[in-house]
C-alpha positions in Angstrom: 0.0 0.0 0.0 2.9 2.4 0.7 3.9 2.4 -3.0 0.9 4.8 -3.6 1.2 6.6 -0.2 1.4 10.1 -1.5 -1.9 10.0 -3.4 -3.6 8.1 -0.6 -2.3 10.6 2.0 -4.1 13.3 -0.1 -7.3 11.2 0.0 -7.0 11.0 3.8 -6.6 14.8 4.0 -9.7 15.2 1.8 -11.7 12.9 4.0 -12.3 10.3 1.3 -13.4 6.8 2.2 -11.4 4.2 0.3 -10.4 0.5 0.2 -6.9 -0.8 -0.6 -6.0 -4.1 -2.3 -2.5 -5.2 -1.5 -0.4 -8.1 -2.9 0.5 -10.2 0.1 2.0 -13.3 -1.5 3.2 -14.3 -5.0 4.0 -17.5 -6.8 5.5 -18.2 -10.2 5.9 -15.4 -12.7 3.8 -12.8 -11.0 4.2 -9.3 -12.3 4.1 -7.4 -9.0 5.7 -8.1 -5.6 4.2 -8.1 -2.1 3.3 -4.5 -1.1 2.1 -3.5 -4.5 -1.4 -2.0 -4.2 -4.5 -0.7 -5.9 -6.9 1.7 -4.2 -10.5 2.7 -5.0 -12.4 5.5 -3.3 -16.1 5.9 -2.7 -16.5 7.8 -6.0 -14.9 5.0 -8.0 -11.5 6.6 -8.6 -8.7 4.0 -8.8 -5.0 4.4 -8.5 -2.1 1.9 -8.4 -1.8 -1.7 -9.7 -1.6 -5.2 -8.3 -0.9 -7.2 -11.5 0.0 -4.9 -14.4 -3.5 -5.2 -15.7 -4.3 -8.9 -15.5 -6.8 -8.9 -12.7 -7.3 -5.2 -12.0 -11.0 -5.3 -13.0 -11.8 -8.1 -10.5 -9.8 -6.4 -7.7 -11.5 -3.1 -8.4 -14.9 -4.9 -7.7 -13.5 -6.4 -4.5 -12.5 -2.9 -3.3 -15.9 -1.5 -4.1 -17.5 -4.4 -2.2 -15.2 -3.8 0.8 -16.3 -0.1 0.9 -19.9 -1.3 1.0 -19.7 -4.0 3.6 -16.6 -2.9 5.6 -15.1 -6.5 5.5 -11.5 -7.5 5.0 -11.0 -10.4 2.6 -8.1 -12.3 1.0 -8.6 -13.4 -2.6 -6.3 -15.6 -4.7 -5.8 -15.1 -8.5 -4.0 -17.5 -10.8 -3.9 -18.6 -14.4 -6.8 -20.6 -15.9 -5.8 -23.3 -18.3 -9.4 -23.8 -19.4 -10.0 -20.2 -20.3 -7.1 -17.8 -20.7 -9.5 -14.9 -20.8 -11.1 -15.8 -17.4 -10.1 -13.7 -14.4 -6.5 -14.7 -13.8 -2.9 -14.1 -14.5 -2.1 -15.0 -18.0 1.6 -14.8 -17.2 1.2 -18.1 -15.3 1.7 -16.7 -11.8 -0.4 -16.7 -8.6 -1.0 -13.7 -6.3 -2.9 -13.4 -3.0 -4.6 -10.0 -2.5 -5.6 -8.5 0.8 -8.6 -6.1 0.4 -9.1 -3.7 3.3 -11.5 -0.8 3.8 -9.4 2.1 5.3 -11.2 4.0 8.0 -8.8 5.5 10.5 -6.5 3.4 12.7 -2.8 3.5 12.0 -3.2 3.8 8.2 -3.1 7.7 8.1 0.1 7.8 10.1 1.7 5.1 7.9 0.7 7.0 4.7 2.1 10.3 6.1 5.4 8.5 7.0 5.8 7.0 3.6 4.9 10.1 1.7 7.4 12.3 3.6 10.2 9.7 3.4 10.1 8.8 7.1 11.3 5.4 8.0 8.4 3.2 9.3 6.9 -0.3 8.8 3.3 -1.0 8.3 2.6 -4.5 9.6 -0.7 -6.3 8.9 -2.2 -9.7 9.6 -2.8 -11.3 6.2 -3.4 -14.9 7.2 -4.9 -16.3 10.5 -8.2 -16.1 12.4 -10.9 -14.2 10.5 -11.4 -11.7 13.3 -7.8 -10.6 13.2 -7.4 -10.2 9.4 -6.2 -6.8 8.3 -5.3 -5.6 11.8 -2.3 -3.4 11.7 0.7 -1.9 13.6 2.9 1.0 12.6 6.4 0.3 13.7 9.2 3.0 14.0 13.0 2.5 13.8 13.4 2.8 17.6 11.0 -0.1 18.1 8.0 2.0 19.2 4.7 1.2 17.6 1.1 2.4 17.2 -2.0 0.2 16.8 -3.0 -3.2 18.1 -3.1 -6.6 16.5 -5.3 -8.0 19.3 -5.2 -11.3 21.0 -2.3 -12.2 23.3 -0.5 -9.3 24.9 2.9 -10.6 23.6 1.6 -10.5 20.0 2.2 -6.8 19.4 5.7 -6.8 20.9 6.8 -9.8 18.9 5.3 -8.4 15.7 6.9 -5.1 16.3 10.3 -6.8 16.8 10.0 -8.7 13.5 8.9 -5.6 11.7 11.7 -3.5 13.1 14.3 -6.1 11.8 12.8 -5.9 8.3 12.7 -2.1 8.5 16.3 -2.0 9.4 17.1 -4.0 6.2 14.7 -1.9 4.1 12.7 -5.0 3.2 9.1 -5.7 2.5 7.7 -9.3 2.8 5.9 -11.7 5.0 6.8 -13.4 8.3 5.0 -16.0 10.4 4.6 -15.9 14.2 2.3 -17.6 16.6 -1.0 -16.1 17.6 0.3 -15.7 21.2 3.4 -13.9 20.0 5.6 -17.0 20.1 6.7 -19.4 17.5 4.1 -21.8 18.7 0.4 -21.9 18.6 -1.9 -21.1 15.7 0.2 -19.3 13.1 -0.3 -15.8 11.9 1.2 -14.4 8.7 2.2 -10.8 8.8 2.9 -8.6 5.8 5.5 -6.0 6.7 5.8 -3.0 4.3 8.9 -1.0 4.9 9.0 2.7 4.1 12.6 3.9 4.0 14.3 7.0 2.5 15.3 6.6 -1.2 18.7 4.9 -1.6 21.6 7.0 -2.7 23.3 7.1 -6.1 26.6 9.1 -6.0 27.9 10.0 -9.4 31.6 11.1 -9.4 32.6 13.2 -12.4 30.6 16.1 -13.7 30.7 15.1 -17.4 28.0 14.8 -20.1 27.6 11.1 -19.3 26.9 12.0 -15.7 24.0 14.3 -16.7 22.3 11.3 -18.5 23.0 9.0 -15.6 21.4 11.5 -13.2 18.2 11.2 -15.1 18.3 7.4 -15.1 19.1 7.4 -11.4 16.1 9.6 -10.6 13.9 7.4 -12.8 15.0 4.3 -10.8 14.1 6.0 -7.6 17.5 7.1 -6.3 18.5 10.2 -4.4 21.2 11.4 -6.7 24.3 13.3 -5.8 26.9 14.6 -8.3 30.4 15.2 -6.9 33.4 16.8 -8.7 36.4 18.8 -7.5 36.0 21.3 -10.4 33.5 24.0 -9.6 33.2 25.2 -13.2 31.6 21.8 -14.1 29.7 20.8 -11.0 26.9 23.3 -11.3 23.0 23.2 -11.0 22.8 24.5 -14.6 24.5 21.4 -15.8 22.7 19.0 -13.5 19.2 20.4 -12.9 17.7 17.0 -12.0 20.3 16.1 -9.3 19.2 16.2 -5.7 22.6 17.5 -4.6 25.8 18.8 -6.2 29.0 18.7 -4.2 32.3 20.5 -5.1 34.9 18.4 -3.4 37.7 15.9 -4.1 35.7 12.7 -4.6 37.6 10.5 -2.0 37.3 13.2 0.6 33.5 13.5 0.0 33.0 9.8 0.1 34.9 9.6 3.5 32.7 12.3 5.0 29.2 11.3 3.7 26.8 8.5 4.8 26.4 5.4 2.7 24.7 2.1 3.4 24.0 -1.3 1.8 21.7 0.2 -0.8 24.1 2.9 -2.0 25.5 2.8 -5.6 28.7 4.5 -6.5 29.3 5.4 -10.2 32.8 6.7 -10.9 32.8 8.4 -14.3 36.0 10.5 -14.0 38.4 8.0 -15.6 41.3 10.1 -14.3 43.8 8.3 -12.1 44.3 11.2 -9.7 40.6 11.1 -8.8 39.8 7.4 -9.4 42.6 5.7 -7.4 42.0 7.3 -4.0 38.3 7.2 -4.5 38.1 3.5 -5.4 40.6 2.7 -2.7 38.0 4.0 -0.2 34.9 2.8 -2.1 35.9 -0.8 -2.4 36.2 -1.1 1.4 32.6 0.1 2.0 29.6 -2.2 2.3 27.7 -0.5 -0.5 25.5 -2.2 -3.1 27.5 -1.3 -6.3 30.8 0.3 -7.3 31.3 0.9 -11.0 34.0 2.8 -12.9 34.0 4.2 -16.4 36.9 3.7 -18.8 38.3 1.6 -21.6 39.7 -1.8 -21.0 43.2 -0.3 -21.1 42.2 2.3 -18.5 40.7 -0.5 -16.5 43.9 -2.6 -16.5 46.0 0.5 -15.6 43.6 1.5 -12.9 43.7 -2.0 -11.3 47.5 -1.9 -11.4 47.5 1.4 -9.5 44.9 0.1 -7.1 47.0 -2.9 -6.2 50.0 -0.7 -5.7 48.1 1.3 -3.0 47.0 -1.9 -1.2 43.6 -2.8 -2.7 43.2 -6.6 -2.4 42.2 -9.0 -5.1 39.0 -9.7 -3.2 38.2 -6.0 -3.1 38.9 -5.7 -6.8 36.3 -8.4 -7.6 33.6 -5.9 -6.4 34.5 -3.4 -9.0 32.3 -3.2 -12.1 34.6 -2.0 -14.8 34.2 -1.1 -17.5 30.9 0.1 -16.1 27.6 -1.0 -17.5 26.2 -3.9 -19.6 27.2 -4.6 -23.2 24.4 -2.9 -25.1 26.7 -1.4 -27.8 26.0 2.0 -26.2 27.6 5.1 -27.7 25.7 8.2 -26.6 25.6 9.5 -23.0 21.9 8.4 -22.8 22.6 4.9 -24.1 25.6 4.5 -21.8 23.5 5.7 -18.8 20.9 3.1 -19.7 23.5 0.4 -19.7 24.8 1.5 -16.3 21.2 1.6 -14.9 20.6 -1.9 -16.3 23.7 -3.3 -14.6 22.6 -1.7 -11.3 19.2 -3.3 -11.6 20.6 -6.7 -12.6 23.0 -6.5 -9.6 20.2 -5.6 -7.3 17.8 -8.2 -8.5 20.1 -11.1 -9.3 19.6 -10.9 -13.1 22.1 -12.2 -15.6 22.0 -9.3 -18.0 21.4 -11.7 -20.9 18.5 -11.4 -23.4 15.3 -13.2 -22.3 14.7 -14.4 -25.8 15.5 -18.1 -25.9 16.6 -18.1 -22.3 15.2 -20.5 -19.7 15.9 -18.4 -16.6 13.2 -16.7 -14.5 11.8 -13.4 -15.8 11.3 -12.1 -12.2 14.2 -12.8 -9.8 14.2 -12.9 -6.1 17.4 -10.9 -6.0 20.1 -11.0 -3.3 19.8 -7.4 -2.4 17.1 -4.9 -1.6 16.1 -2.5 -4.0 15.8 1.0 -4.8 13.0 3.2 -4.1 11.1 4.2 -1.0 9.5 0.8 -0.5 11.6 -2.4 -0.4 10.5 -5.7 -1.9 11.0 -9.3 -1.0 14.7 -10.1 -0.9 
């Protein structure tokens, strides 16, 4: 639900009644991951998506029904071999949808947190006793929480602890606990939707390729910083879409700024006096991606220089260089696309190969969590 938080927050401010359908579980080649949502208000306005179009009509009707009767339901949709045009996923996947009327509770606070970039986790019961279905907690990074799941007094504390762990990792997904808050007893399935600030992309080198990469980074949901030691090039006029422009030696800026496991570092300077001290620092950080631009000759020379300053072979294996996937790119825009594609493949566990003729999954459960305000199942 938090993927459409900004619009839903406006609906709350306008006093609209609405129902939300949220993907809570997927199987096979499902087009959307847990947390994806579609909402319908009392006037019939719809926003969001749960399937990329396959079952939106049926889910719309479920939301309309939930607004009328006030009931929370879970519905499963899957492919129909007998009739491919029946309500179902023609891609062959299966999705479970939780449909909930939103009328107060912790939902407004969750929507406000997500729409303002505040870290918080919305935790809902999506499988268990009927009287508990859809009940929710809003969990903060410090472990405090709002709302009540009901039942045993330990349930809320246990659920909050599980949600906090997922929030710390920026993940959205499901977890099972017992109805009494332990690992025993009748199981409950919780959907935890983590709202976290956008991950960072730091682009080093204020060149024309960087301007195109800034646009791709923003499109992918990153908070994009451009850093260059040359003030004549690192200007808002050259990078109007960047969130931040820093005039500083790249390695000094990297040593002074905050990064985390979702941060991507793109080194486009291909100048040894900048690259070597920067990459020496970057390859020691637990970031998601480090890529460096340059020809294969530049790459070999740069690796030699990095070894000379003490960068280990294990650290060098983390370096994506030459940066990007082999798309045959020539223009700045094409090159930026190839870099963005490599970042996505790295994040999601993709191979980067053409899907035509391949027998690999289309949708990967990648090893890392992804960009954007809302995480997805890792």
